Biopython code that builds the backbone (N, CA, C, O; Angstrom):
import numpy as np
from Bio.PDB.StructureBuilder import StructureBuilder

atoms = [
    (1, "UNK", "N", (49.667, 5.774, -49.153)),
    (1, "UNK", "CA", (48.384, 6.004, -48.516)),
    (1, "UNK", "C", (47.236, 5.636, -49.450)),
    (1, "UNK", "O", (46.216, 5.109, -49.005)),
    (2, "UNK", "N", (47.397, 5.908, -50.731)),
    (2, "UNK", "CA", (46.314, 5.654, -51.681)),
    (2, "UNK", "C", (45.929, 4.182, -51.722)),
    (2, "UNK", "O", (44.743, 3.849, -51.733)),
    (3, "UNK", "N", (46.919, 3.304, -51.745)),
    (3, "UNK", "CA", (46.603, 1.878, -51.836)),
    (3, "UNK", "C", (45.885, 1.397, -50.573)),
    (3, "UNK", "O", (45.039, 0.506, -50.643)),
    (4, "UNK", "N", (46.222, 1.985, -49.416)),
    (4, "UNK", "CA", (45.573, 1.619, -48.161)),
    (4, "UNK", "C", (44.079, 1.926, -48.234)),
    (4, "UNK", "O", (43.255, 1.083, -47.878)),
    (5, "UNK", "N", (43.729, 3.122, -48.690)),
    (5, "UNK", "CA", (42.324, 3.504, -48.776)),
    (5, "UNK", "C", (41.591, 2.723, -49.857)),
    (5, "UNK", "O", (40.438, 2.334, -49.671)),
    (6, "UNK", "N", (42.252, 2.495, -50.979)),
    (6, "UNK", "CA", (41.618, 1.684, -52.040)),
    (6, "UNK", "C", (41.317, 0.286, -51.518)),
    (6, "UNK", "O", (40.247, -0.266, -51.776)),
    (7, "UNK", "N", (42.260, -0.278, -50.787)),
    (7, "UNK", "CA", (42.058, -1.617, -50.227)),
    (7, "UNK", "C", (40.897, -1.613, -49.239)),
    (7, "UNK", "O", (40.077, -2.530, -49.248)),
    (8, "UNK", "N", (40.819, -0.602, -48.396)),
    (8, "UNK", "CA", (39.740, -0.510, -47.401)),
    (8, "UNK", "C", (38.383, -0.418, -48.089)),
    (8, "UNK", "O", (37.436, -1.090, -47.681)),
    (9, "UNK", "N", (38.280, 0.403, -49.124)),
    (9, "UNK", "CA", (37.015, 0.544, -49.850)),
    (9, "UNK", "C", (36.667, -0.770, -50.540)),
    (9, "UNK", "O", (35.516, -1.205, -50.513)),
    (10, "UNK", "N", (37.650, -1.392, -51.148)),
    (10, "UNK", "CA", (37.415, -2.683, -51.817)),
    (10, "UNK", "C", (36.882, -3.711, -50.832)),
    (10, "UNK", "O", (35.907, -4.404, -51.121)),
    (11, "UNK", "N", (37.516, -3.812, -49.672)),
    (11, "UNK", "CA", (37.073, -4.775, -48.662)),
    (11, "UNK", "C", (35.660, -4.461, -48.184)),
    (11, "UNK", "O", (34.845, -5.370, -48.028)),
    (12, "UNK", "N", (35.365, -3.202, -47.952)),
    (12, "UNK", "CA", (34.025, -2.819, -47.485)),
    (12, "UNK", "C", (32.966, -3.188, -48.512)),
    (12, "UNK", "O", (31.901, -3.688, -48.153)),
    (13, "UNK", "N", (33.249, -2.948, -49.781)),
    (13, "UNK", "CA", (32.297, -3.282, -50.844)),
    (13, "UNK", "C", (32.116, -4.794, -50.941)),
    (13, "UNK", "O", (30.991, -5.279, -51.062)),
    (14, "UNK", "N", (33.206, -5.530, -50.889)),
    (14, "UNK", "CA", (33.103, -6.994, -50.968)),
    (14, "UNK", "C", (32.317, -7.576, -49.802)),
    (14, "UNK", "O", (31.475, -8.452, -49.999)),
    (15, "UNK", "N", (32.584, -7.096, -48.586)),
    (15, "UNK", "CA", (31.841, -7.582, -47.427)),
    (15, "UNK", "C", (30.361, -7.225, -47.519)),
    (15, "UNK", "O", (29.501, -8.039, -47.184)),
    (16, "UNK", "N", (30.064, -6.011, -47.974)),
    (16, "UNK", "CA", (28.661, -5.611, -48.122)),
    (16, "UNK", "C", (27.943, -6.555, -49.081)),
    (16, "UNK", "O", (26.858, -7.053, -48.781)),
    (17, "UNK", "N", (28.558, -6.795, -50.235)),
    (17, "UNK", "CA", (27.936, -7.669, -51.225)),
    (17, "UNK", "C", (27.772, -9.082, -50.696)),
    (17, "UNK", "O", (26.747, -9.722, -50.933)),
    (18, "UNK", "N", (28.777, -9.572, -49.982)),
    (18, "UNK", "CA", (28.686, -10.919, -49.414)),
    (18, "UNK", "C", (27.538, -11.004, -48.416)),
    (18, "UNK", "O", (26.720, -11.921, -48.480)),
    (19, "UNK", "N", (27.479, -10.051, -47.499)),
    (19, "UNK", "CA", (26.439, -10.080, -46.471)),
    (19, "UNK", "C", (25.052, -9.958, -47.082)),
    (19, "UNK", "O", (24.132, -10.657, -46.659)),
    (20, "UNK", "N", (24.885, -9.098, -48.052)),
    (20, "UNK", "CA", (23.571, -8.923, -48.675)),
    (20, "UNK", "C", (23.090, -10.185, -49.379)),
    (20, "UNK", "O", (21.886, -10.421, -49.471)),
    (21, "UNK", "N", (24.016, -10.995, -49.875)),
    (21, "UNK", "CA", (23.637, -12.158, -50.685)),
    (21, "UNK", "C", (23.796, -13.511, -49.997)),
    (21, "UNK", "O", (23.365, -14.528, -50.540)),
    (22, "UNK", "N", (24.400, -13.542, -48.828)),
    (22, "UNK", "CA", (24.679, -14.813, -48.149)),
    (22, "UNK", "C", (23.399, -15.402, -47.574)),
    (22, "UNK", "O", (22.930, -14.977, -46.519)),
    (23, "UNK", "N", (22.844, -16.371, -48.266)),
    (23, "UNK", "CA", (21.578, -16.958, -47.834)),
    (23, "UNK", "C", (21.692, -17.635, -46.469)),
    (23, "UNK", "O", (20.714, -17.686, -45.722)),
    (24, "UNK", "N", (22.872, -18.154, -46.135)),
    (24, "UNK", "CA", (23.031, -18.808, -44.833)),
    (24, "UNK", "C", (23.001, -17.813, -43.668)),
    (24, "UNK", "O", (22.893, -18.226, -42.513)),
    (25, "UNK", "N", (23.093, -16.519, -43.950)),
    (25, "UNK", "CA", (22.988, -15.510, -42.893)),
    (25, "UNK", "C", (21.540, -15.045, -42.671)),
    (25, "UNK", "O", (21.253, -14.359, -41.690)),
    (26, "UNK", "N", (20.657, -15.409, -43.557)),
    (26, "UNK", "CA", (19.265, -14.945, -43.490)),
    (26, "UNK", "C", (18.601, -15.214, -42.143)),
    (26, "UNK", "O", (17.924, -14.325, -41.626)),
    (27, "UNK", "N", (18.763, -16.394, -41.552)),
    (27, "UNK", "CA", (18.113, -16.635, -40.263)),
    (27, "UNK", "C", (18.544, -15.643, -39.178)),
    (27, "UNK", "O", (17.724, -15.243, -38.351)),
    (28, "UNK", "N", (19.800, -15.249, -39.171)),
    (28, "UNK", "CA", (20.272, -14.292, -38.168)),
    (28, "UNK", "C", (19.572, -12.954, -38.361)),
    (28, "UNK", "O", (19.101, -12.359, -37.392)),
    (29, "UNK", "N", (19.498, -12.473, -39.598)),
    (29, "UNK", "CA", (18.828, -11.205, -39.872)),
    (29, "UNK", "C", (17.342, -11.284, -39.525)),
    (29, "UNK", "O", (16.778, -10.339, -38.974)),
    (30, "UNK", "N", (16.715, -12.407, -39.848)),
    (30, "UNK", "CA", (15.295, -12.592, -39.547)),
    (30, "UNK", "C", (15.052, -12.605, -38.039)),
    (30, "UNK", "O", (14.056, -12.061, -37.564)),
    (31, "UNK", "N", (15.956, -13.223, -37.293)),
    (31, "UNK", "CA", (15.841, -13.301, -35.837)),
    (31, "UNK", "C", (15.738, -11.906, -35.218)),
    (31, "UNK", "O", (15.014, -11.713, -34.241)),
    (32, "UNK", "N", (16.442, -10.957, -35.768)),
    (32, "UNK", "CA", (16.452, -9.594, -35.232)),
    (32, "UNK", "C", (15.596, -8.634, -36.057)),
    (32, "UNK", "O", (15.663, -7.416, -35.887)),
    (33, "UNK", "N", (14.793, -9.205, -36.948)),
    (33, "UNK", "CA", (13.899, -8.419, -37.793)),
    (33, "UNK", "C", (14.661, -7.318, -38.555)),
    (33, "UNK", "O", (14.245, -6.160, -38.593)),
    (34, "UNK", "N", (15.780, -7.721, -39.155)),
    (34, "UNK", "CA", (16.616, -6.801, -39.925)),
    (34, "UNK", "C", (16.534, -7.134, -41.412)),
    (34, "UNK", "O", (16.323, -8.287, -41.787)),
    (35, "UNK", "N", (16.699, -6.136, -42.236)),
    (35, "UNK", "CA", (16.693, -6.309, -43.686)),
    (35, "UNK", "C", (18.123, -6.576, -44.159)),
    (35, "UNK", "O", (18.951, -5.666, -44.198)),
    (36, "UNK", "N", (18.397, -7.795, -44.507)),
    (36, "UNK", "CA", (19.734, -8.197, -44.927)),
    (36, "UNK", "C", (20.205, -7.403, -46.148)),
    (36, "UNK", "O", (21.387, -7.080, -46.260)),
    (37, "UNK", "N", (19.298, -7.096, -47.045)),
    (37, "UNK", "CA", (19.678, -6.378, -48.267)),
    (37, "UNK", "C", (19.967, -4.901, -48.007)),
    (37, "UNK", "O", (20.436, -4.199, -48.903)),
    (38, "UNK", "N", (19.696, -4.423, -46.802)),
    (38, "UNK", "CA", (19.960, -3.021, -46.463)),
    (38, "UNK", "C", (21.362, -2.813, -45.893)),
    (38, "UNK", "O", (21.714, -1.697, -45.511)),
    (39, "UNK", "N", (22.159, -3.873, -45.831)),
    (39, "UNK", "CA", (23.518, -3.756, -45.318)),
    (39, "UNK", "C", (24.288, -2.719, -46.128)),
    (39, "UNK", "O", (24.216, -2.696, -47.357)),
    (40, "UNK", "N", (25.027, -1.858, -45.424)),
    (40, "UNK", "CA", (25.793, -0.804, -46.084)),
    (40, "UNK", "C", (27.278, -0.996, -45.815)),
    (40, "UNK", "O", (27.667, -1.725, -44.903)),
    (41, "UNK", "N", (28.087, -0.343, -46.607)),
    (41, "UNK", "CA", (29.541, -0.423, -46.462)),
    (41, "UNK", "C", (30.068, 0.865, -45.841)),
    (41, "UNK", "O", (29.564, 1.954, -46.113)),
    (42, "UNK", "N", (31.098, 0.719, -44.998)),
    (42, "UNK", "CA", (31.717, 1.890, -44.383)),
    (42, "UNK", "C", (33.208, 1.651, -44.204)),
    (42, "UNK", "O", (33.663, 0.520, -44.031)),
    (43, "UNK", "N", (33.948, 2.738, -44.249)),
    (43, "UNK", "CA", (35.386, 2.710, -43.997)),
    (43, "UNK", "C", (35.673, 3.766, -42.933)),
    (43, "UNK", "O", (35.223, 4.907, -43.039)),
    (44, "UNK", "N", (36.422, 3.375, -41.915)),
    (44, "UNK", "CA", (36.803, 4.304, -40.857)),
    (44, "UNK", "C", (38.219, 4.788, -41.125)),
    (44, "UNK", "O", (39.137, 3.989, -41.309)),
    (45, "UNK", "N", (38.385, 6.105, -41.145)),
    (45, "UNK", "CA", (39.700, 6.706, -41.402)),
    (45, "UNK", "C", (39.945, 7.814, -40.379)),
    (45, "UNK", "O", (39.003, 8.369, -39.813)),
    (46, "UNK", "N", (41.225, 8.130, -40.149)),
    (46, "UNK", "CA", (41.499, 9.270, -39.266)),
    (46, "UNK", "C", (41.062, 10.565, -39.933)),
    (46, "UNK", "O", (41.068, 10.678, -41.159)),
    (47, "UNK", "N", (40.684, 11.543, -39.113)),
    (47, "UNK", "CA", (40.316, 12.840, -39.669)),
    (47, "UNK", "C", (41.486, 13.374, -40.473)),
    (47, "UNK", "O", (42.636, 13.313, -40.039)),
    (48, "UNK", "N", (41.180, 13.897, -41.646)),
    (48, "UNK", "CA", (42.228, 14.440, -42.503)),
    (48, "UNK", "C", (42.305, 15.950, -42.303)),
    (48, "UNK", "O", (41.282, 16.624, -42.187)),
    (49, "UNK", "N", (43.497, 16.459, -42.265)),
    (49, "UNK", "CA", (43.695, 17.890, -42.066)),
    (49, "UNK", "C", (43.349, 18.651, -43.342)),
    (49, "UNK", "O", (43.160, 18.059, -44.405)),
    (50, "UNK", "N", (43.272, 19.945, -43.220)),
    (50, "UNK", "CA", (43.007, 20.778, -44.400)),
    (50, "UNK", "C", (44.125, 20.636, -45.431)),
    (50, "UNK", "O", (43.892, 20.824, -46.626)),
    (51, "UNK", "N", (45.331, 20.306, -44.981)),
    (51, "UNK", "CA", (46.435, 20.087, -45.906)),
    (51, "UNK", "C", (46.211, 18.827, -46.741)),
    (51, "UNK", "O", (46.871, 18.622, -47.760)),
    (52, "UNK", "N", (45.295, 18.005, -46.308)),
    (52, "UNK", "CA", (44.988, 16.760, -47.022)),
    (52, "UNK", "C", (43.761, 16.914, -47.905)),
    (52, "UNK", "O", (43.058, 15.935, -48.159)),
    (53, "UNK", "N", (43.495, 18.107, -48.370)),
    (53, "UNK", "CA", (42.317, 18.384, -49.200)),
    (53, "UNK", "C", (42.244, 17.435, -50.403)),
    (53, "UNK", "O", (41.167, 16.950, -50.750)),
    (54, "UNK", "N", (43.390, 17.174, -51.034)),
    (54, "UNK", "CA", (43.403, 16.280, -52.204)),
    (54, "UNK", "C", (42.871, 14.910, -51.821)),
    (54, "UNK", "O", (42.067, 14.330, -52.550)),
    (55, "UNK", "N", (43.321, 14.381, -50.663)),
    (55, "UNK", "CA", (42.848, 13.066, -50.217)),
    (55, "UNK", "C", (41.372, 13.102, -49.871)),
    (55, "UNK", "O", (40.638, 12.164, -50.181)),
    (56, "UNK", "N", (40.929, 14.173, -49.233)),
    (56, "UNK", "CA", (39.509, 14.299, -48.898)),
    (56, "UNK", "C", (38.661, 14.256, -50.161)),
    (56, "UNK", "O", (37.646, 13.563, -50.213)),
    (57, "UNK", "N", (39.079, 14.992, -51.167)),
    (57, "UNK", "CA", (38.324, 15.025, -52.425)),
    (57, "UNK", "C", (38.332, 13.666, -53.119)),
    (57, "UNK", "O", (37.304, 13.215, -53.625)),
    (58, "UNK", "N", (39.483, 13.022, -53.141)),
    (58, "UNK", "CA", (39.573, 11.698, -53.780)),
    (58, "UNK", "C", (38.707, 10.676, -53.049)),
    (58, "UNK", "O", (37.993, 9.892, -53.674)),
    (59, "UNK", "N", (38.780, 10.696, -51.722)),
    (59, "UNK", "CA", (37.964, 9.772, -50.938)),
    (59, "UNK", "C", (36.479, 10.040, -51.127)),
    (59, "UNK", "O", (35.681, 9.105, -51.194)),
    (60, "UNK", "N", (36.109, 11.298, -51.213)),
    (60, "UNK", "CA", (34.701, 11.639, -51.417)),
    (60, "UNK", "C", (34.214, 11.097, -52.760)),
    (60, "UNK", "O", (33.112, 10.555, -52.846)),
    (61, "UNK", "N", (35.017, 11.240, -53.792)),
    (61, "UNK", "CA", (34.621, 10.723, -55.114)),
    (61, "UNK", "C", (34.546, 9.199, -55.101)),
    (61, "UNK", "O", (33.597, 8.616, -55.624)),
    (62, "UNK", "N", (35.549, 8.556, -54.502)),
    (62, "UNK", "CA", (35.568, 7.096, -54.448)),
    (62, "UNK", "C", (34.386, 6.585, -53.631)),
    (62, "UNK", "O", (33.747, 5.601, -54.002)),
    (63, "UNK", "N", (34.099, 7.255, -52.519)),
    (63, "UNK", "CA", (32.976, 6.879, -51.671)),
    (63, "UNK", "C", (31.670, 6.965, -52.440)),
    (63, "UNK", "O", (30.819, 6.083, -52.327)),
    (64, "UNK", "N", (31.510, 8.013, -53.214)),
    (64, "UNK", "CA", (30.279, 8.194, -53.976)),
    (64, "UNK", "C", (30.133, 7.131, -55.061)),
    (64, "UNK", "O", (29.038, 6.610, -55.274)),
    (65, "UNK", "N", (31.201, 6.813, -55.731)),
    (65, "UNK", "CA", (31.147, 5.820, -56.812)),
    (65, "UNK", "C", (30.743, 4.443, -56.284)),
    (65, "UNK", "O", (29.938, 3.745, -56.900)),
    (66, "UNK", "N", (31.307, 4.064, -55.146)),
    (66, "UNK", "CA", (31.072, 2.715, -54.619)),
    (66, "UNK", "C", (30.038, 2.661, -53.497)),
    (66, "UNK", "O", (29.828, 1.605, -52.901)),
    (67, "UNK", "N", (29.392, 3.792, -53.205)),
    (67, "UNK", "CA", (28.376, 3.869, -52.157)),
    (67, "UNK", "C", (28.914, 3.339, -50.825)),
    (67, "UNK", "O", (28.332, 2.445, -50.211)),
    (68, "UNK", "N", (30.033, 3.910, -50.402)),
    (68, "UNK", "CA", (30.672, 3.535, -49.149)),
    (68, "UNK", "C", (30.655, 4.749, -48.226)),
    (68, "UNK", "O", (31.057, 5.844, -48.618)),
    (69, "UNK", "N", (30.189, 4.544, -47.008)),
    (69, "UNK", "CA", (30.173, 5.621, -46.021)),
    (69, "UNK", "C", (31.590, 5.837, -45.498)),
    (69, "UNK", "O", (32.307, 4.875, -45.223)),
    (70, "UNK", "N", (31.986, 7.074, -45.363)),
    (70, "UNK", "CA", (33.290, 7.404, -44.814)),
    (70, "UNK", "C", (33.086, 7.917, -43.393)),
    (70, "UNK", "O", (32.452, 8.950, -43.182)),
    (71, "UNK", "N", (33.629, 7.187, -42.423)),
    (71, "UNK", "CA", (33.501, 7.549, -41.015)),
    (71, "UNK", "C", (34.872, 8.026, -40.551)),
    (71, "UNK", "O", (35.858, 7.296, -40.661)),
    (72, "UNK", "N", (34.936, 9.241, -40.036)),
    (72, "UNK", "CA", (36.219, 9.754, -39.566)),
    (72, "UNK", "C", (36.277, 9.751, -38.044)),
    (72, "UNK", "O", (35.282, 9.995, -37.362)),
    (73, "UNK", "N", (37.458, 9.471, -37.540)),
    (73, "UNK", "CA", (37.697, 9.473, -36.096)),
    (73, "UNK", "C", (38.922, 10.345, -35.826)),
    (73, "UNK", "O", (39.757, 10.518, -36.714)),
    (74, "UNK", "N", (39.044, 10.895, -34.624)),
    (74, "UNK", "CA", (40.240, 11.665, -34.298)),
    (74, "UNK", "C", (41.494, 10.818, -34.533)),
    (74, "UNK", "O", (41.510, 9.616, -34.269)),
    (75, "UNK", "N", (42.524, 11.465, -35.027)),
    (75, "UNK", "CA", (43.747, 10.745, -35.406)),
    (75, "UNK", "C", (44.333, 9.928, -34.268)),
    (75, "UNK", "O", (44.854, 8.838, -34.506)),
    (76, "UNK", "N", (44.264, 10.427, -33.029)),
    (76, "UNK", "CA", (44.866, 9.670, -31.926)),
    (76, "UNK", "C", (44.179, 8.319, -31.714)),
    (76, "UNK", "O", (44.811, 7.376, -31.236)),
    (77, "UNK", "N", (42.893, 8.215, -32.063)),
    (77, "UNK", "CA", (42.222, 6.914, -31.978)),
    (77, "UNK", "C", (42.726, 5.980, -33.076)),
    (77, "UNK", "O", (42.905, 4.783, -32.850)),
    (78, "UNK", "N", (42.949, 6.528, -34.249)),
    (78, "UNK", "CA", (43.427, 5.712, -35.362)),
    (78, "UNK", "C", (44.839, 5.197, -35.069)),
    (78, "UNK", "O", (45.139, 4.032, -35.330)),
    (79, "UNK", "N", (45.689, 6.042, -34.538)),
    (79, "UNK", "CA", (47.057, 5.633, -34.239)),
    (79, "UNK", "C", (47.102, 4.596, -33.109)),
    (79, "UNK", "O", (47.926, 3.681, -33.127)),
    (80, "UNK", "N", (46.205, 4.750, -32.128)),
    (80, "UNK", "CA", (46.194, 3.827, -31.000)),
    (80, "UNK", "C", (45.547, 2.499, -31.373)),
    (80, "UNK", "O", (45.673, 1.508, -30.653)),
    (81, "UNK", "N", (44.849, 2.495, -32.514)),
    (81, "UNK", "CA", (44.138, 1.296, -32.985)),
    (81, "UNK", "C", (43.095, 0.825, -31.979)),
    (81, "UNK", "O", (42.846, -0.372, -31.831)),
    (82, "UNK", "N", (42.496, 1.785, -31.294)),
    (82, "UNK", "CA", (41.441, 1.454, -30.333)),
    (82, "UNK", "C", (40.472, 2.621, -30.263)),
    (82, "UNK", "O", (40.815, 3.742, -30.640)),
    (83, "UNK", "N", (39.280, 2.365, -29.787)),
    (83, "UNK", "CA", (38.264, 3.413, -29.702)),
    (83, "UNK", "C", (38.265, 4.117, -28.353)),
    (83, "UNK", "O", (37.750, 5.229, -28.243)),
    (84, "UNK", "N", (38.822, 3.503, -27.339)),
    (84, "UNK", "CA", (38.850, 4.125, -26.011)),
    (84, "UNK", "C", (40.117, 4.960, -25.856)),
    (84, "UNK", "O", (41.185, 4.553, -26.313)),
    (85, "UNK", "N", (40.009, 6.139, -25.209)),
    (85, "UNK", "CA", (41.211, 6.969, -25.018)),
    (85, "UNK", "C", (42.235, 6.320, -24.094)),
    (85, "UNK", "O", (43.292, 6.898, -23.842)),
]
sb = StructureBuilder()
sb.init_structure("model")
sb.init_model(0)
sb.init_chain("A")
sb.init_seg("    ")
for serial, (resi, resn, name, xyz) in enumerate(atoms, 1):
    if name == "N":
        sb.init_residue(resn, " ", resi, " ")
    sb.init_atom(name, np.array(xyz, "f"), 0.0, 1.0, " ", f" {name:<3s}", serial, name[0])
structure = sb.get_structure()
């Protein structure tokens, strides 16, 4: 499980940095009057149970270090790999 979350955070950080610096994307952001440099990183994970306190704490620390938002969804959505019930 640890490598999965590390990979997700790594990808989110890399995409954030790419989007913030990709000059060829500037026209799209300008078209919608958006600040390209304000792009943030996020990782979506299933809600962790209280038994997963260690993972919650580790994810919170990792999120803080890399400035990545942690978005949790009910586990059944994560397992179904879709947002609709």
